[in-house]
N, CA, C and O of each residue as an XYZ file, in Angstrom:
960
protein
N     167.050    103.280    120.741
C     166.818    103.184    119.300
C     167.782    102.137    118.745
O     168.986    102.190    118.994
N     167.253    101.218    118.018
C     168.061    100.112    117.492
C     168.256    100.293    116.015
O     167.407    100.875    115.339
N     169.420     99.777    115.474
C     169.752     99.833    114.063
C     170.174     98.458    113.610
O     170.635     97.626    114.392
N     169.998     98.243    112.301
C     170.423     96.967    111.724
C     171.041     97.270    110.380
O     170.732     98.301    109.783
N     171.920     96.389    109.878
C     172.629     96.560    108.605
C     172.231     95.473    107.652
O     171.853     94.375    108.060
N     172.319     95.795    106.329
C     172.023     94.808    105.302
C     173.314     94.434    104.595
O     174.394     94.814    105.048
N     173.226     93.704    103.503
C     174.417     93.224    102.792
C     175.195     94.358    102.148
O     176.402     94.225    101.948
N     174.532     95.494    101.810
C     175.223     96.618    101.177
C     175.844     97.543    102.208
O     176.275     98.646    101.871
N     175.896     97.096    103.493
C     176.511     97.840    104.588
C     175.899     99.234    104.702
O     176.614    100.213    104.913
N     174.568     99.323    104.561
C     173.858    100.578    104.761
C     173.052    100.465    106.037
O     172.524     99.403    106.365
N     172.969    101.528    106.722
C     172.275    101.550    107.995
C     170.855    102.115    107.799
O     170.666    103.167    107.188
N     169.905    101.411    108.314
C     168.499    101.827    108.238
C     167.908    101.797    109.637
O     168.270    100.965    110.469
N     167.000    102.716    109.876
C     166.336    102.782    111.169
C     165.155    101.823    111.183
O     164.382    101.756    110.227
N     165.026    101.088    112.270
C     163.904    100.160    112.397
C     162.589    100.936    112.458
O     162.489    101.931    113.175
N     161.586    100.487    111.713
C     160.295    101.182    111.774
C     159.647    101.002    113.135
O     159.584     99.893    113.665
N     159.162    102.114    113.699
C     158.510    102.052    115.001
C     157.036    101.674    114.819
O     156.396    102.096    113.855
N     156.527    100.913    115.707
C     155.097    100.555    115.601
C     154.216    101.788    115.755
O     154.397    102.602    116.660
N     153.253    101.898    114.835
C     152.337    103.046    114.884
C     151.415    102.936    116.085
O     151.056    101.845    116.528
N     151.050    104.084    116.588
C     150.184    104.116    117.764
C     148.764    103.728    117.368
O     148.144    104.415    116.557
N     148.236    102.638    117.926
C     146.905    102.167    117.620
C     145.885    102.891    118.491
O     146.154    103.173    119.659
N     144.722    103.193    117.932
C     143.705    103.851    118.754
C     143.168    102.889    119.801
O     143.154    101.676    119.591
N     142.737    103.418    120.902
C     142.205    102.532    121.946
C     140.948    101.829    121.460
O     140.147    102.401    120.721
N     140.789    100.604    121.877
C     139.641     99.817    121.467
C     138.375    100.334    122.151
O     138.355    100.578    123.358
N     137.330    100.491    121.355
C     136.049    100.955    121.864
C     135.179     99.728    122.124
O     134.898     98.964    121.201
N     134.754     99.533    123.361
C     133.919     98.353    123.628
C     132.549     98.489    122.960
O     131.864     99.500    123.113
N     132.172     97.457    122.225
C     130.890     97.433    121.534
C     130.025     96.365    122.179
O     130.351     95.179    122.149
N     128.921     96.803    122.761
C     128.009     95.897    123.442
C     126.690     95.868    122.673
O     125.936     96.841    122.691
N     126.415     94.757    122.000
C     125.206     94.611    121.207
C     124.123     93.812    121.918
O     123.108     93.465    121.314
N     124.332     93.520    123.193
C     123.348     92.746    123.949
C     122.199     93.650    124.388
O     122.345     94.869    124.485
N     121.053     93.020    124.653
C     119.901     93.756    125.137
C     120.125     94.186    126.579
O     120.839     93.506    127.316
N     119.527     95.302    127.000
C     119.694     95.718    128.390
C     119.080     94.711    129.345
O     118.181     93.950    128.988
N     119.589     94.728    130.563
C     119.107     93.758    131.561
C     117.674     94.024    131.979
O     117.012     93.124    132.495
N     117.172     95.248    131.768
C     115.807     95.557    132.174
C     114.761     94.815    131.349
O     113.615     94.687    131.781
N     115.137     94.325    130.169
C     114.185     93.598    129.335
C     114.041     92.135    129.748
O     113.034     91.501    129.433
N     115.011     91.609    130.432
C     114.974     90.200    130.827
C     114.674     89.998    132.305
O     114.589     88.858    132.762
N     114.509     91.102    133.079
C     114.250     90.938    134.502
C     112.806     90.518    134.722
O     111.959     90.807    133.876
N     112.492     89.852    135.817
C     111.115     89.402    136.056
C     110.163     90.574    136.277
O     110.576     91.728    136.388
N     108.866     90.236    136.337
C     107.843     91.273    136.425
C     107.879     91.984    137.764
O     107.709     93.202    137.821
N     108.099     91.243    138.843
C     108.050     91.880    140.160
C     109.210     92.859    140.347
O     109.056     93.871    141.030
N     110.366     92.571    139.751
C     111.480     93.503    139.833
C     111.187     94.786    139.060
O     111.509     95.882    139.519
N     110.572     94.642    137.875
C     110.216     95.824    137.109
C     109.173     96.667    137.831
O     109.225     97.896    137.794
N     108.208     95.987    138.502
C     107.189     96.712    139.262
C     107.811     97.467    140.426
O     107.467     98.627    140.652
N     108.727     96.836    141.180
C     109.394     97.513    142.292
C     110.243     98.686    141.818
O     110.290     99.729    142.470
N     110.913     98.515    140.684
C     111.730     99.612    140.163
C     110.862    100.798    139.754
O     111.242    101.946    139.984
N     109.695    100.537    139.147
C     108.793    101.628    138.777
C     108.238    102.336    140.001
O     108.110    103.561    140.003
N     107.900    101.570    141.058
C     107.425    102.198    142.297
C     108.515    103.027    142.948
O     108.239    104.109    143.466
N     109.749    102.542    142.932
C     110.849    103.307    143.515
C     111.102    104.604    142.748
O     111.372    105.646    143.346
N     111.009    104.530    141.389
C     111.204    105.750    140.603
C     110.068    106.745    140.793
O     110.259    107.948    140.618
N     108.859    106.238    141.158
C     107.726    107.145    141.348
C     107.787    107.853    142.696
O     107.596    109.068    142.764
N     108.055    107.097    143.784
C     108.031    107.684    145.128
C     109.391    108.229    145.545
O     109.450    109.203    146.296
N     110.459    107.645    145.090
C     111.798    108.126    145.449
C     112.636    108.210    144.183
O     113.488    107.352    143.951
N     112.408    109.239    143.352
C     113.178    109.325    142.102
C     114.639    109.622    142.371
O     115.002    110.155    143.420
N     115.457    109.274    141.418
C     116.897    109.490    141.545
C     117.212    110.974    141.431
O     116.718    111.644    140.525
N     118.020    111.486    142.329
C     118.403    112.893    142.334
C     119.632    113.082    141.453
O     120.729    112.626    141.775
N     119.418    113.758    140.345
C     120.495    114.009    139.402
C     121.040    115.419    139.599
O     120.317    116.296    140.074
N     122.289    115.651    139.247
C     122.848    117.009    139.369
C     122.142    117.955    138.407
O     121.550    117.510    137.423
N     122.196    119.245    138.679
C     121.529    120.204    137.778
C     122.120    120.159    136.379
O     123.322    119.966    136.202
N     121.261    120.340    135.397
C     121.673    120.266    134.007
C     122.426    121.531    133.627
O     121.970    122.641    133.900
N     123.558    121.360    133.010
C     124.375    122.482    132.570
C     124.269    122.587    131.050
O     124.711    121.704    130.315
N     123.677    123.681    130.606
C     123.501    123.909    129.172
C     124.698    124.659    128.624
O     125.082    125.703    129.151
N     125.277    124.135    127.583
C     126.417    124.791    126.930
C     125.994    125.597    125.712
O     126.837    126.247    125.094
N     124.708    125.577    125.344
C     124.210    126.327    124.198
C     123.019    127.156    124.649
O     122.478    126.949    125.735
N     122.622    128.085    123.810
C     121.519    128.978    124.117
C     120.201    128.239    123.931
O     119.962    127.690    122.855
N     119.338    128.207    124.945
C     118.069    127.485    124.779
C     117.135    128.218    123.829
O     117.147    129.446    123.740
N     116.326    127.439    123.123
C     115.358    127.959    122.160
C     113.974    127.486    122.584
O     113.774    126.305    122.868
N     113.041    128.395    122.625
C     111.670    128.061    123.003
C     110.958    127.440    121.806
O     110.649    128.129    120.834
N     110.699    126.135    121.879
C     110.031    125.417    120.791
C     108.558    125.204    121.065
O     107.875    124.533    120.291
N     108.053    125.771    122.166
C     106.649    125.605    122.489
C     106.358    124.249    123.120
O     107.232    123.615    123.711
N     105.130    123.830    122.981
C     104.701    122.560    123.552
C     105.199    121.416    122.681
O     104.989    121.408    121.468
N     105.854    120.461    123.302
C     106.379    119.329    122.556
C     105.244    118.450    122.046
O     104.117    118.507    122.538
N     105.577    117.625    121.034
C     104.554    116.770    120.433
C     104.071    115.711    121.416
O     102.883    115.388    121.441
N     104.987    115.160    122.236
C     104.565    114.156    123.216
C     103.645    114.731    124.263
O     102.666    114.091    124.647
N     103.948    115.957    124.741
C     103.057    116.604    125.713
C     101.727    116.985    125.076
O     100.688    116.935    125.734
N     101.750    117.367    123.795
C     100.506    117.725    123.128
C      99.596    116.514    122.949
O      98.377    116.629    123.074
N     100.179    115.362    122.660
C      99.366    114.156    122.501
C      98.849    113.622    123.826
O      97.826    112.938    123.854
N      99.539    113.921    124.932
C      99.109    113.452    126.245
C      98.031    114.324    126.866
O      97.485    113.960    127.908
N      97.704    115.465    126.262
C      96.657    116.321    126.798
C      95.290    115.688    126.592
O      95.092    114.993    125.595
N      94.325    115.902    127.508
C      92.961    115.393    127.291
C      92.268    116.147    126.164
O      92.718    117.209    125.735
N      91.168    115.577    125.696
C      90.506    116.139    124.524
C      89.898    117.503    124.799
O      89.874    118.349    123.905
N      89.393    117.751    126.039
C      88.763    119.041    126.295
C      89.782    120.164    126.330
O      89.449    121.312    126.036
N      91.035    119.845    126.691
C      92.059    120.885    126.674
C      92.342    121.356    125.256
O      92.509    122.551    125.012
N      92.396    120.410    124.322
C      92.660    120.785    122.925
C      91.490    121.543    122.328
O      91.690    122.453    121.523
N      90.242    121.175    122.719
C      89.078    121.893    122.201
C      89.109    123.340    122.652
O      88.914    124.249    121.846
N      89.354    123.562    123.953
C      89.413    124.925    124.460
C      90.583    125.699    123.854
O      90.470    126.898    123.597
N      91.704    125.018    123.627
C      92.844    125.699    123.013
C      92.544    126.124    121.587
O      92.919    127.222    121.174
N      91.867    125.260    120.826
C      91.509    125.620    119.450
C      90.523    126.777    119.417
O      90.641    127.668    118.576
N      89.533    126.772    120.340
C      88.577    127.885    120.394
C      89.293    129.181    120.757
O      89.000    130.238    120.199
N      90.246    129.091    121.709
C      90.998    130.285    122.087
C      91.857    130.811    120.951
O      92.012    132.022    120.796
N      92.425    129.894    120.144
C      93.229    130.345    119.000
C      92.372    131.028    117.944
O      92.842    131.935    117.257
N      91.095    130.596    117.804
C      90.211    131.229    116.823
C      89.746    132.599    117.312
O      89.717    133.560    116.544
N      89.378    132.684    118.613
C      88.850    133.945    119.134
C      89.961    134.975    119.294
O      89.844    136.101    118.810
N      91.022    134.595    119.963
C      92.131    135.528    120.195
C      93.428    134.856    119.774
O      94.097    134.239    120.603
N      93.796    134.962    118.509
C      95.032    134.307    118.050
C      96.256    134.961    118.669
O      96.237    136.113    119.102
N      97.316    134.174    118.687
C      98.571    134.663    119.266
C      99.195    135.721    118.351
O      99.284    135.541    117.136
N      99.618    136.811    118.957
C     100.233    137.910    118.213
C     101.739    137.657    118.170
O     102.414    137.721    119.198
N     102.249    137.377    117.000
C     103.657    137.078    116.827
C     104.408    138.350    116.456
O     103.822    139.281    115.904
N     105.694    138.392    116.757
C     106.476    139.569    116.368
C     106.597    139.645    114.857
O     106.450    138.632    114.174
N     106.860    140.829    114.325
C     106.992    140.955    112.866
C     108.141    140.125    112.337
O     109.183    139.994    112.979
N     107.936    139.567    111.153
C     108.934    138.708    110.530
C     110.093    139.548    110.006
O     109.895    140.543    109.309
N     111.278    139.138    110.347
C     112.479    139.836    109.900
C     113.085    139.069    108.730
O     113.567    137.948    108.892
N     113.054    139.682    107.556
C     113.602    139.061    106.362
C     115.053    139.489    106.193
O     115.375    140.676    106.241
N     115.916    138.512    105.994
C     117.327    138.793    105.775
C     117.697    138.828    104.306
O     118.846    139.119    103.974
N     116.749    138.539    103.406
C     117.009    138.568    101.969
C     115.925    139.394    101.301
O     114.854    139.606    101.870
N     116.205    139.856    100.097
C     115.242    140.680     99.383
C     114.104    139.817     98.858
O     114.368    138.790     98.233
N     112.846    140.194     99.088
C     111.727    139.372     98.613
C     111.601    139.417     97.101
O     111.975    140.400     96.462
N     111.069    138.339     96.537
C     110.863    138.204     95.091
C     109.383    137.966     94.854
O     108.772    137.115     95.500
N     108.816    138.708     93.941
C     107.400    138.561     93.604
C     107.221    137.333     92.714
O     107.672    137.321     91.569
N     106.570    136.314     93.237
C     106.335    135.078     92.492
C     104.915    135.010     91.965
O     104.505    133.989     91.412
N     104.154    136.096     92.130
C     102.780    136.074     91.653
C     101.858    135.360     92.614
O     102.144    135.255     93.807
N     100.754    134.870     92.091
C      99.767    134.182     92.919
C     100.182    132.734     93.133
O     100.584    132.047     92.194
N     100.084    132.282     94.364
C     100.468    130.918     94.700
C      99.437    129.933     94.171
O      98.302    130.298     93.861
N      99.861    128.663     94.073
C      98.967    127.623     93.542
C      97.802    127.386     94.484
O      96.678    127.170     94.032
N      98.051    127.423     95.789
C      96.966    127.199     96.748
C      95.920    128.298     96.679
O      94.729    128.037     96.848
N      96.364    129.542     96.429
C      95.399    130.626     96.272
C      94.606    130.480     94.984
O      93.423    130.817     94.951
N      95.226    129.990     93.932
C      94.508    129.782     92.674
C      93.452    128.683     92.817
O      92.363    128.796     92.255
N      93.763    127.637     93.553
C      92.799    126.550     93.731
C      91.639    126.945     94.630
O      90.562    126.353     94.548
N      91.846    127.948     95.496
C      90.777    128.370     96.404
C      89.778    129.309     95.746
O      88.755    129.631     96.351
N      90.045    129.758     94.520
C      89.111    130.639     93.832
C      87.903    129.848     93.332
O      87.955    128.628     93.181
N      86.818    130.576     93.082
C      85.625    129.957     92.517
C      85.811    129.742     91.017
O      86.732    130.285     90.407
N      84.917    128.937     90.433
C      85.094    128.549     89.036
C      84.861    129.723     88.096
O      85.492    129.805     87.041
N      83.946    130.649     88.472
C      83.699    131.756     87.560
C      84.873    132.738     87.510
O      85.109    133.373     86.482
N      85.612    132.862     88.627
C      86.785    133.731     88.597
C      87.864    133.156     87.675
O      88.537    133.909     86.971
N      88.035    131.810     87.673
C      88.983    131.194     86.744
C      88.532    131.367     85.297
O      89.357    131.567     84.406
N      87.210    131.289     85.064
C      86.690    131.464     83.709
C      86.948    132.883     83.206
O      87.378    133.078     82.069
N      86.682    133.871     84.065
C      86.926    135.253     83.662
C      88.412    135.524     83.443
O      88.791    136.273     82.543
N      89.247    134.907     84.277
C      90.680    135.100     84.114
C      91.179    134.502     82.806
O      92.040    135.089     82.149
N      90.650    133.337     82.415
C      91.044    132.719     81.146
C      90.571    133.541     79.955
O      91.288    133.684     78.964
N      89.343    134.087     80.058
C      88.852    134.942     78.960
C      89.690    136.213     78.830
O      89.971    136.667     77.721
N      90.087    136.786     79.969
C      90.917    137.986     79.916
C      92.285    137.688     79.322
O      92.841    138.509     78.593
N      92.833    136.507     79.634
C      94.129    136.158     79.058
C      94.041    135.918     77.561
O      95.001    136.166     76.832
N      92.867    135.425     77.089
C      92.712    135.213     75.652
C      92.500    136.523     74.897
O      93.044    136.703     73.807
N      91.709    137.444     75.470
C      91.404    138.698     74.785
C      92.525    139.719     74.933
O      92.949    140.337     73.957
N      92.990    139.886     76.146
C      94.050    140.868     76.415
C      95.195    140.136     77.098
O      95.281    140.157     78.326
N      96.086    139.482     76.332
C      97.183    138.745     76.980
C      98.169    139.698     77.642
O      98.313    140.859     77.259
N      98.832    139.162     78.637
C      99.803    139.968     79.373
C     101.057    140.176     78.510
O     101.564    139.240     77.891
N     101.539    141.413     78.485
C     102.724    141.745     77.703
C     103.965    141.556     78.573
O     104.184    142.275     79.547
N     104.751    140.585     78.197
C     105.959    140.279     78.943
C     107.138    141.020     78.334
O     107.120    141.332     77.143
N     108.162    141.308     79.130
C     109.342    141.980     78.563
C     110.101    141.057     77.616
O     109.915    139.840     77.622
N     110.951    141.659     76.812
C     111.736    140.885     75.854
C     112.703    139.970     76.604
O     113.347    140.366     77.575
N     112.777    138.739     76.119
C     113.642    137.768     76.754
C     115.101    138.117     76.496
O     115.519    138.319     75.357
N     115.853    138.183     77.569
C     117.269    138.502     77.466
C     118.068    137.203     77.462
O     118.086    136.476     78.455
N     118.724    136.916     76.347
C     119.517    135.704     76.205
C     120.946    135.996     76.634
O     121.554    136.969     76.187
N     121.461    135.168     77.483
C     122.842    135.328     77.940
C     123.810    134.459     77.161
O     125.018    134.545     77.384
N     123.319    133.621     76.251
C     124.185    132.762     75.447
C     123.951    133.072     73.970
O     122.897    133.586     73.596
N     124.920    132.762     73.151
C     124.850    133.021     71.726
C     123.982    131.962     71.061
O     124.210    130.775     71.295
N     122.992    132.333     70.239
C     122.142    131.323     69.600
C     122.902    130.541     68.547
O     123.854    131.043     67.949
N     122.476    129.309     68.326
C     123.092    128.420     67.344
C     122.350    128.586     66.022
O     121.126    128.467     65.960
N     123.106    128.860     64.975
C     122.484    129.108     63.669
C     121.913    127.838     63.073
O     120.758    127.837     62.646
N     122.667    126.772     63.027
C     122.238    125.541     62.389
C     122.371    124.410     63.403
O     123.480    124.014     63.764
N     121.244    123.901     63.853
C     121.281    122.822     64.846
C     121.698    121.516     64.187
O     122.490    120.765     64.756
N     121.172    121.229     62.981
C     121.494    119.989     62.272
C     122.743    120.222     61.441
O     122.745    121.137     60.618
N     123.790    119.456     61.608
C     125.010    119.658     60.798
C     124.727    119.448     59.313
O     123.806    118.725     58.931
N     125.558    120.112     58.475
C     125.382    119.994     57.025
C     125.810    118.626     56.506
O     125.398    118.235     55.414
N     126.623    117.891     57.256
C     127.057    116.567     56.812
C     125.969    115.515     56.940
O     126.089    114.421     56.389
N     124.919    115.840     57.659
C     123.834    114.872     57.828
C     122.933    114.879     56.591
O     122.774    115.909     55.936
N     122.349    113.724     56.280
C     121.428    113.587     55.162
C     120.116    113.016     55.686
O     120.074    111.906     56.217
N     119.062    113.782     55.530
C     117.751    113.380     55.995
C     116.989    112.735     54.853
O     116.819    113.355     53.803
N     116.533    111.527     55.029
C     115.789    110.782     54.023
C     114.363    110.617     54.497
O     114.136    110.230     55.644
N     113.384    110.903     53.631
C     111.983    110.710     54.035
C     111.647    109.227     54.047
O     112.334    108.449     53.385
N     110.627    108.809     54.767
C     110.211    107.407     54.754
C     109.630    107.011     53.406
O     109.095    107.852     52.683
N     109.735    105.741     53.071
C     109.316    105.261     51.748
C     107.820    105.415     51.538
O     107.381    105.544     50.395
N     107.026    105.407     52.592
C     105.579    105.556     52.433
C     105.201    106.954     51.985
O     104.151    107.141     51.370
N     106.054    107.963     52.287
C     105.774    109.321     51.818
C     106.233    109.546     50.388
O     105.759    110.470     49.727
N     107.142    108.725     49.903
C     107.667    108.898     48.546
C     106.776    108.204     47.521
O     106.486    108.786     46.475
N     106.329    106.963     47.794
C     105.520    106.204     46.851
C     104.094    106.725     46.881
O     103.499    106.843     47.952
N     103.548    107.034     45.730
C     102.190    107.589     45.624
C     101.214    106.617     45.000
O     100.077    107.008     44.734
N     101.587    105.371     44.748
C     100.681    104.401     44.136
C      99.639    103.953     45.140
O      99.908    103.951     46.342
N      98.473    103.579     44.688
C      97.444    103.091     45.629
C      97.832    101.738     46.210
O      98.540    100.945     45.590
N      97.358    101.512     47.384
C      97.639    100.247     48.057
C      96.752     99.150     47.483
O      95.567     99.361     47.224
N      97.342     97.984     47.292
C      96.633     96.837     46.731
C      96.570     95.764     47.804
O      97.578     95.372     48.391
N      95.353     95.308     48.038
C      95.143     94.254     49.026
C      94.692     93.003     48.290
O      93.646     93.009     47.641
N      95.459     91.944     48.383
C      95.120     90.674     47.757
C      94.137     89.913     48.640
O      94.253     89.922     49.865
N      93.183     89.267     48.016
C      92.222     88.498     48.833
C      92.898     87.275     49.448
O      93.857     86.724     48.909
N      92.381     86.894     50.547
C      92.919     85.724     51.230
C      92.531     84.460     50.476
O      91.466     84.381     49.864
N      93.408     83.491     50.534
C      93.118     82.210     49.887
C      92.014     81.486     50.634
O      92.010     81.453     51.864
N      91.065     80.900     49.889
C      89.957     80.200     50.584
C      90.473     78.951     51.291
O      91.324     78.218     50.785
N      89.940     78.751     52.436
C      90.321     77.577     53.207
C      89.549     76.365     52.716
O      88.390     76.492     52.320
N      90.175     75.183     52.736
C      89.451     73.979     52.299
C      88.286     73.681     53.208
O      88.380     73.756     54.433
N      87.163     73.336     52.556
C      85.947     73.063     53.327
C      86.090     71.740     54.051
O      86.513     70.743     53.467
N      85.748     71.736     55.278
C      85.800     70.531     56.101
C      84.416     70.272     56.663
O      83.719     71.192     57.089
N      84.032     69.013     56.659
C      82.698     68.710     57.214
C      82.683     68.994     58.716
O      83.626     68.655     59.431
N      81.629     69.605     59.170
C      81.564     69.894     60.614
C      81.446     68.617     61.419
O      80.715     67.696     61.054
N      82.144     68.580     62.470
C      82.133     67.419     63.370
C      81.283     67.787     64.576
O      81.587     68.730     65.305
N      80.225     67.033     64.770
C      79.302     67.277     65.883
C      79.507     66.158     66.891
O      79.322     64.980     66.582
N      79.881     66.533     68.063
C      80.090     65.570     69.142
C      78.934     65.673     70.111
O      78.664     66.738     70.665
N      78.271     64.583     70.306
C      77.146     64.539     71.246
C      77.624     63.902     72.537
O      78.057     62.750     72.537
N      77.552     64.623     73.612
C      77.982     64.036     74.882
C      77.005     62.976     75.347
O      75.804     63.048     75.089
N      77.542     62.009     76.026
C      76.705     60.923     76.538
C      75.850     61.446     77.683
O      76.322     62.251     78.486
N      74.610     61.006     77.769
C      73.747     61.478     78.875
C      74.260     60.964     80.210
O      74.674     59.811     80.335
N      74.226     61.825     81.186
C      74.704     61.482     82.519
C      73.519     61.249     83.433
O      72.462     61.849     83.235
N      73.672     60.389     84.432
C      72.587     60.200     85.418
C      72.367     61.487     86.210
O      73.241     62.353     86.243
N      71.196     61.616     86.850
C      70.925     62.863     87.604
C      71.896     63.100     88.749
O      72.211     64.248     89.062
N      72.395     61.990     89.402
C      73.343     62.184     90.498
C      74.645     62.787     89.978
O      75.171     63.735     90.560
N      75.157     62.239     88.890
C      76.399     62.772     88.330
C      76.200     64.176     87.772
O      77.105     65.011     87.800
N      74.956     64.421     87.249
C      74.693     65.750     86.725
C      74.709     66.791     87.840
O      75.190     67.907     87.643
N      74.189     66.431     89.005
C      74.212     67.353     90.142
C      75.637     67.578     90.637
O      76.010     68.694     91.000
N      76.440     66.494     90.646
C      77.819     66.642     91.094
C      78.634     67.465     90.111
O      79.573     68.162     90.497
N      78.259     67.377     88.803
C      79.028     68.084     87.787
C      78.663     69.564     87.726
O      79.368     70.356     87.100
N      77.578     69.929     88.364
C      77.142     71.324     88.308
C      78.200     72.203     88.951
O      78.619     71.972     90.086
N      78.623     73.212     88.206
C      79.700     74.085     88.693
C      79.169     75.244     89.507
O      79.963     75.985     90.086
N      77.825     75.439     89.579
C      77.262     76.559     90.318
C      76.880     76.077     91.706
O      75.959     75.270     91.833
N      77.553     76.541     92.752
C      77.201     76.069     94.105
C      75.836     76.558     94.542
O      75.177     75.889     95.338
N      75.386     77.712     94.046
C      74.061     78.217     94.429
C      72.964     77.310     93.895
O      72.005     77.010     94.606
N      73.097     76.872     92.647
C      72.101     75.974     92.060
C      72.070     74.642     92.789
O      70.995     74.093     93.031
N      73.229     74.119     93.139
C      73.287     72.845     93.859
C      72.615     72.950     95.221
O      71.862     72.058     95.612
N      72.885     74.048     95.955
C      72.253     74.224     97.266
C      70.752     74.391     97.161
O      70.004     73.898     98.005
N      70.302     75.104     96.100
C      68.863     75.288     95.912
C      68.164     73.968     95.612
O      67.083     73.710     96.141
N      68.766     73.129     94.769
C      68.172     71.819     94.488
C      68.121     70.953     95.744
O      67.144     70.236     95.960
N      69.165     71.014     96.573
C      69.165     70.230     97.816
C      68.071     70.692     98.767
O      67.406     69.870     99.397
N      67.879     72.011     98.874
C      66.825     72.521     99.757
C      65.439     72.142     99.255
O      64.557     71.821    100.051
N      65.238     72.179     97.922
C      63.940     71.771     97.375
C      63.658     70.293     97.639
O      62.525     69.930     97.957
N      64.676     69.433     97.512
C      64.493     68.006     97.764
C      64.130     67.764     99.230
O      63.265     66.944     99.537
N      64.798     68.481    100.125
C      64.499     68.297    101.550
C      63.107     68.824    101.890
O      62.402     68.235    102.708
N      62.713     69.928    101.265
C      61.373     70.463    101.549
C      60.295     69.498    101.063
O      59.262     69.362    101.719
N      60.507     68.819     99.923
C      59.532     67.824     99.458
C      59.428     66.665    100.445
O      58.332     66.169    100.710
N      60.568     66.232    100.992
C      60.535     65.114    101.960
C      59.785     65.530    103.213
O      58.976     64.765    103.737
N      60.053     66.764    103.707
C      59.343     67.233    104.896
C      57.842     67.378    104.623
O      57.015     67.085    105.487
N      57.498     67.839    103.398
C      56.077     67.971    103.055
C      55.377     66.624    103.082
O      54.259     66.528    103.588
N      56.005     65.578    102.550
C      55.406     64.244    102.566
C      55.255     63.718    103.983
O      54.254     63.079    104.304
N      56.240     63.981    104.835
C      56.158     63.492    106.219
C      55.007     64.161    106.956
O      54.232     63.503    107.650
N      54.902     65.527    106.792
C      53.815     66.237    107.473
C      52.447     65.807    106.941
O      51.502     65.693    107.723
N      52.316     65.567    105.646
C      51.030     65.108    105.087
C      50.683     63.729    105.631
O      49.530     63.468    105.975
N      51.665     62.852    105.709
C      51.391     61.509    106.244
C      50.965     61.579    107.706
O      50.050     60.866    108.119
N      51.631     62.444    108.507
C      51.248     62.566    109.915
C      49.854     63.164    110.050
O      49.060     62.714    110.875
N      49.551     64.192    109.229
C      48.202     64.782    109.305
C      47.135     63.775    108.880
O      46.058     63.729    109.474
N      47.424     62.968    107.858
C      46.461     61.948    107.414
C      46.231     60.893    108.488
O      45.099     60.471    108.726
N      47.330     60.465    109.145
C      47.189     59.469    110.207
C      46.397     60.025    111.374
O      45.588     59.306    111.960
N      46.607     61.293    111.730
C      45.862     61.895    112.835
C      44.383     62.034    112.481
O      43.510     61.808    113.320
N      44.106     62.413    111.209
C      42.695     62.521    110.809
C      42.007     61.162    110.834
O      40.865     61.047    111.278
N      42.704     60.134    110.356
C      42.117     58.780    110.391
C      41.868     58.337    111.822
O      40.862     57.679    112.086
N      42.744     58.674    112.749
C      42.587     58.299    114.160
C      41.390     59.000    114.776
O      40.625     58.387    115.521
N      41.221     60.303    114.466
C      40.082     61.020    115.026
C      38.758     60.487    114.462
O      37.780     60.354    115.198
N      38.726     60.181    113.158
C      37.512     59.635    112.560
C      37.184     58.277    113.171
O      36.020     57.965    113.423
N      38.211     57.481    113.404
C      37.966     56.160    113.992
C      37.420     56.278    115.402
O      36.566     55.482    115.792
N      37.891     57.258    116.187
C      37.394     57.440    117.539
C      35.907     57.897    117.522
O      35.107     57.479    118.359
N      35.577     58.747    116.565
C      34.194     59.236    116.466
C      33.241     58.167    115.988
O      32.090     58.133    116.422
N      33.696     57.280    115.092
C      32.793     56.249    114.544
C      32.618     55.114    115.527
O      31.500     54.636    115.724
N      33.695     54.673    116.146
C      33.627     53.558    117.076
C      33.912     54.065    118.492
O      35.035     53.990    118.989
N      32.850     54.583    119.123
C      33.079     55.037    120.503
C      33.253     53.858    121.427
O      32.815     52.749    121.122
N      33.897     54.096    122.565
C      34.117     53.028    123.530
C      32.812     52.699    124.248
O      32.785     51.818    125.107
């Protein structure tokens, strides 16, 4: 133990370094199994399937609780197993032990889910019964002293001015606006090509394009039919 003195010739003990906790290694890197090649992962899976690692027996330090079938095992079951299980639960449900209550039960009346499951006429009759013969509740027991005057006497309540004034409302007519001559703007006529391009309806534009193409095809077919008819007539009139 070492000591040192100051100018006032007083002796003080040197402060000892506090014991620091051991450093905990923090590894934020991804496991090596995510970066290994495919063939290594395949071999490791085959080794775990045919020659699994032998671990020591599990030592439980707490009392085990039966939680039934786990959610992962339930989802891994085939569909016919769940169908048969549901049918078995409907036909012969599981008999559970009686419920042990550790607190005194409280009557909360009819639950909301039970009220919603009733038919509409039962709700109607219940509402009529409540209107004609209401339920008599016990007197409310107040555990606090009631307040005589909620609004302090120092406050002054003033009514709004619209409740005080009783004169009829007067509405002045609006001032007439100066008459201005109407301005009529006539747009310049556009050519048919620009008019088609200016059309904002794509359906109308497509319909006009299809009609134009159908007229062109009609003229081509008529010309071909006319030429074929002229050829046949010429062959009949001037035989070889």
